C-alpha positions, -999 to 999 in steps of 0.1 A, spaced: -605 -147 7 -595 -155 -29 -567 -135 -26 -563 -157 10 -567 -188 -15 -542 -179 -39 -518 -169 -16 -520 -208 3 -519 -221 -30 -486 -205 -39 -469 -215 -8 -483 -247 -16 -465 -239 -49 -436 -229 -32 -429 -257 -9 -437 -280 -41 -408 -262 -62 -379 -267 -38 -393 -305 -29 -388 -316 -62 -353 -293 -76 -345 -314 -46 -350 -344 -58 -340 -336 -95 -301 -323 -82 -303 -363 -61 -313 -379 -96 -286 -357 -115 -254 -366 -87 -262 -399 -86 -264 -398 -130 -228 -377 -129 -208 -400 -103 -216 -432 -120 -212 -417 -152 -175 -401 -145 -166 -435 -136 -179 -453 -164 -157 -422 -182 -130 -436 -160 -125 -475 -162 -138 -476 -200 -111 -483 -222 -131 -469 -257 -124 -436 -264 -164 -432 -277 -178 -442 -250 -155 -422 -225 -169 -389 -253 -203 -399 -247 -191 -400 -212 -180 -366 -206 -211 -353 -223 -230 -366 -202 -212 -351 -165 -213 -317 -192 -245 -316 -195 -253 -330 -159 -228 -291 -146 -251 -271 -170 -286 -286 -161 -274 -277 -120 -257 -251 -128 -292 -236 -146 -307 -253 -116 -290 -232 -88 -299 -201 -106 -331 -206 -112 -335 -217 -76 -322 -182 -63 -338 -166 -86 -371 -182 -76 -359 -169 -41 -347 -132 -47 -314 -147 -41 -299 -147 -70 -266 -120 -61 -230 -122 -81 -204 -97 -76 -198 -60 -101 -167 -69 -121 -150 -50 -152 -141 -77 -179 -138 -78 -217 -172 -95 -235 -152 -105 -252 -135 -127 -221 -172 -137 -213 -171 -154 -248 -146 -170 -246 -155 -185 -210 -186 -202 -222 -169 -216 -257 -140 -233 -234 -166 -242 -213 -188 -257 -246 -159 -266 -264 -170 -302 -265 -203 -296 -280 -190 -264 -300 -172 -293 -321 -175 -287 -357 -190 -256 -355 -174 -232 -370 -175 -202 -342 -169 -176 -353 -168 -141 -333 -162 -104 -342 -160 -85 -312 -138 -56 -306 -122 -47 -266 -153 -35 -245 -156 -39 -214 -186 -39 -194 -193 -28 -152 -217 -49 -143 -224 -90 -127 -199 -115 -144 -212 -143 -136 -241 -132 -147 -234 -121 -184 -208 -159 -185 -245 -181 -179 -258 -155 -204 -238 -166 -233 -230 -204 -219 -271 -208 -225 -275 -186 -257 -243 -205 -272 -254 -241 -262 -292 -234 -274 -274 -225 -309 -252 -256 -312 -281 -275 -302 -302 -259 -330 -274 -275 -357 -274 -310 -344 -291 -319 -380 -281 -288 -396 -256 -292 -429 -239 -259 -423 -226 -250 -390 -222 -216 -380 -225 -197 -352 -215 -162 -349 -223 -132 -325 -210 -103 -332 -215 -65 -316 -231 -28 -328 -236 1 -307 -265 24 -313 -287 48 -293 -262 45 -267 -272 7 -262 -246 -23 -272 -268 -50 -294 -247 -84 -294 -258 -107 -316 -261 -144 -311 -270 -162 -343 -273 -194 -359 -277 -213 -394 -295 -243 -379 -329 -250 -387 -351 -218 -376 -379 -210 -348 -417 -211 -371 -433 -180 -363 -462 -192 -345 -442 -206 -314 -419 -174 -315 -440 -158 -286 -430 -185 -266 -402 -193 -260 -394 -171 -233 -419 -188 -210 -404 -212 -181 -404 -248 -194 -409 -241 -230 -389 -261 -250 -387 -273 -291 -367 -301 -283 -370 -333 -275 -346 -326 -246 -339 -302 -222 -355 -283 -197 -373 -251 -213 -358 -234 -191 -328 -219 -205 -345 -183 -226 -362 -178 -194 -336 -178 -169 -313 -157 -198 -341 -130 -201 -349 -126 -158 -305 -128 -156 -305 -93 -184 -332 -75 -164 -312 -84 -131 -289 -58 -148 -311 -36 -172 -299 -53 -202 -330 -67 -227 -334 -94 -250 -352 -103 -283 -361 -129 -312 -349 -110 -345 -381 -127 -370 -382 -125 -400 -395 -91 -410 -370 -75 -392 -340 -98 -403 -349 -90 -442 -350 -50 -431 -311 -57 -407 -302 -73 -449 -313 -49 -472 -300 -19 -453 -268 -9 -467 -245 -19 -442 -217 -44 -457 -205 -61 -425 -250 -67 -410 -252 -76 -444 -221 -103 -442 -234 -114 -406 -265 -121 -411 -256 -138 -443 -270 -181 -437 -286 -173 -405 -319 -183 -396 -319 -175 -359 -306 -144 -348 -308 -134 -308 -303 -97 -297 -292 -87 -267 -295 -57 -249 -278 -34 -228 -271 -2 -206 -257 23 -216 -250 29 -183 -228 -12 -179 -202 7 -206 -169 11 -193 -158 45 -210 
């Protein structure tokens, strides 16, 4: 009986979620339409920029909702492709160009090729870089650094920022759905990143302060320089199987 009741609750939740997502898409589409009209008719360059930022935000939210919907239904499908990691990062950078304005964006990734779901990795980088840019909003020093390190037959990609950092007491919650420390946002970005990476056997972790200190103390000048001034560091761990030799 308890199992049947639980199943009924899950079915109801699924229907409610689908209905809410449908309504949200409609609201976002209406807001985007008005913002695009505003950007087209205004002669004020500052107002135009704000309208276009709204459009960018809505596009990101729409993509996130679409991805979440497919994840939720188990319908997430991407084609396998061969591509350079740096190309995927550059795609994300171009998409977020306005958001990254005024930020020192440093990428040190050698020509490493992957064979996996390209669009999936694009979305991972979009979400993480967008989060990093948000964290820098009130920071004097605005730096995002991305670099990689190969170890134990795995590839680690680090994405770091010089923002305000994440308090120790909430670090365990950041990959939970709908959890956010920002006044804006859906709280789904990191949850989706974790789910997407699991699709290709990858993982993500937030490096804690203790581990960060160990990295900084290592006899590794490259790693030390990369971590200098960084407050939040995410590590993407990719399996050796998807590396193209």
